C-alpha positions as CSV (number, residue, x, y, z in Angstrom):
1,M,0.0,0.0,0.0
2,G,1.3,3.4,-0.9
3,D,0.7,6.9,0.3
4,R,-3.0,7.8,-0.5
5,T,-4.6,11.2,-0.9
6,Y,-7.8,12.9,-2.2
7,M,-7.7,13.8,-5.9
8,E,-10.0,15.4,-8.4
9,V,-9.7,15.6,-12.2
10,I,-11.7,17.1,-15.1
11,C,-11.4,15.3,-18.4
12,R,-13.2,14.5,-21.6
13,A,-16.2,12.3,-20.9
14,E,-15.0,10.0,-23.7
15,D,-11.8,9.4,-21.7
16,Q,-13.6,8.8,-18.4
17,G,-13.1,5.0,-18.5
18,V,-9.3,5.4,-18.6
19,F,-9.4,7.5,-15.4
20,E,-11.9,5.0,-13.8
21,D,-9.3,2.3,-14.4
22,L,-7.0,4.2,-12.1
23,G,-9.7,4.4,-9.4
24,F,-11.6,7.6,-10.2
25,G,-15.4,7.7,-10.0
26,E,-17.7,10.3,-11.4
27,Q,-19.0,13.0,-9.1
28,E,-21.4,15.9,-9.4
29,Y,-19.5,19.1,-10.0
30,W,-20.5,22.3,-8.2
31,E,-21.0,24.3,-11.4
32,E,-22.0,23.5,-14.9
33,L,-19.4,21.8,-17.0
34,P,-19.2,22.0,-20.8
35,E,-20.9,19.2,-22.8
36,G,-18.7,16.1,-22.9
37,V,-16.7,16.9,-19.8
38,S,-16.6,14.8,-16.7
39,F,-15.6,15.5,-13.1
40,L,-14.0,12.6,-11.4
41,V,-12.7,11.9,-7.8
42,D,-10.5,9.4,-6.2
43,E,-10.5,9.7,-2.4
44,Q,-7.6,7.2,-2.1
45,A,-5.3,8.2,-5.0
46,N,-2.0,6.4,-4.6
47,Y,0.7,9.1,-4.6
48,G,-1.8,11.4,-6.2
49,H,-1.7,9.3,-9.4
50,S,1.3,11.5,-10.5
51,S,3.1,8.9,-12.5
52,D,-0.1,7.4,-14.0
53,L,-1.3,10.8,-15.0
54,K,2.0,11.7,-16.6
55,E,1.7,8.5,-18.6
56,L,-1.8,9.5,-19.8
57,A,-0.5,12.9,-20.7
58,E,2.3,11.3,-22.8
59,K,-0.5,9.5,-24.7
60,G,-2.3,12.8,-25.4
61,Y,-5.1,12.8,-22.8
62,V,-6.3,16.3,-21.8
63,F,-7.2,16.9,-18.1
64,I,-6.9,19.3,-15.3
65,G,-6.5,18.0,-11.7
66,H,-5.2,18.4,-8.3
67,H,-4.5,16.3,-5.2
68,D,-4.2,17.1,-1.5
69,V,-1.1,16.7,0.7
70,G,0.1,13.1,1.2
71,G,2.4,11.7,3.9
72,D,5.4,12.1,1.6
73,Y,4.5,15.0,-0.7
74,D,2.8,18.4,-0.9
75,A,-0.5,19.2,-2.6
76,A,-0.1,19.7,-6.3
77,R,-1.9,21.0,-9.4
78,L,-1.6,18.9,-12.5
79,V,-2.5,19.6,-16.1
80,S,-2.2,18.0,-19.6
81,D,-3.1,20.0,-22.6
82,G,-2.6,16.9,-24.8
83,A,1.0,17.8,-25.7
84,T,2.6,18.8,-22.4
85,F,2.2,17.7,-18.7
86,H,2.8,20.1,-15.8
87,E,2.8,19.3,-12.1
88,V,3.3,22.2,-9.7
89,D,3.3,22.5,-5.9
90,A,0.2,23.9,-4.3
91,V,-1.2,24.7,-0.9
92,A,-4.2,22.5,0.2
93,H,-7.5,24.2,-0.6
94,E,-5.9,26.7,-2.9
95,T,-6.6,26.7,-6.6
96,R,-3.3,28.4,-7.6
97,P,0.2,26.9,-7.6
98,C,2.6,28.1,-5.0
99,V,6.1,29.4,-5.6
100,A,8.9,29.4,-2.9
101,V,10.5,32.6,-1.7
102,N,14.3,32.5,-1.1
103,S,15.9,33.7,2.1
104,D,16.8,37.0,0.4
105,G,13.2,37.6,-0.5
106,S,13.5,36.8,-4.2
107,V,11.1,34.3,-5.8
108,D,12.5,30.9,-6.9
109,E,12.8,31.6,-10.7
110,L,12.5,27.9,-11.7
111,Q,9.3,27.5,-9.7
112,L,7.9,30.7,-11.1
113,L,8.6,29.6,-14.6
114,S,6.9,26.2,-13.9
115,A,3.8,28.1,-12.6
116,R,3.7,30.2,-15.7
117,E,4.0,27.1,-17.9
118,Y,1.3,25.4,-15.8
119,W,-1.1,28.3,-16.4
120,R,-0.5,28.3,-20.1
121,A,-1.2,24.6,-20.2
122,V,-4.4,25.1,-18.2
123,A,-5.6,27.7,-20.6
124,C,-5.0,25.4,-23.5
125,A,-6.6,22.4,-21.8
126,R,-9.6,24.4,-20.8
127,Q,-10.0,25.5,-24.4
128,K,-9.7,21.8,-25.6
129,L,-12.3,20.7,-23.0
130,G,-14.7,23.3,-24.3
131,F,-14.7,26.0,-21.5
132,T,-15.5,29.5,-22.6
133,V,-12.6,31.9,-22.7
134,G,-12.5,33.9,-19.6
135,E,-14.3,31.3,-17.5
136,R,-12.4,30.2,-14.5
């Protein structure tokens, strides 16, 4: 048994079975989703399904997800726009990625770059999933 955590993912409804094979189940979303989009939850995601989701991203699946803190890792936001995969650190119950601040007060440049790339991939994934531009 691994380190388990709560995880959510939004994906194409046609891809739902692939995510269900990992342990996700469909849940009702708190707002209306575009036609053909599913909201899935795995309350016991092994290591936040990080490696499984990276493999799905390499196969071209489009999704946006996040997982809570586990025993061995921080919360994270994950996205695949069908061409790239990004996983960035996050704070639990926060929709935005977090970026470390160095002891001199400067922002960690690599984490900031990762966060920017993550947001670009989210915008692309949202468009591919059928979200209206400007919707959050």
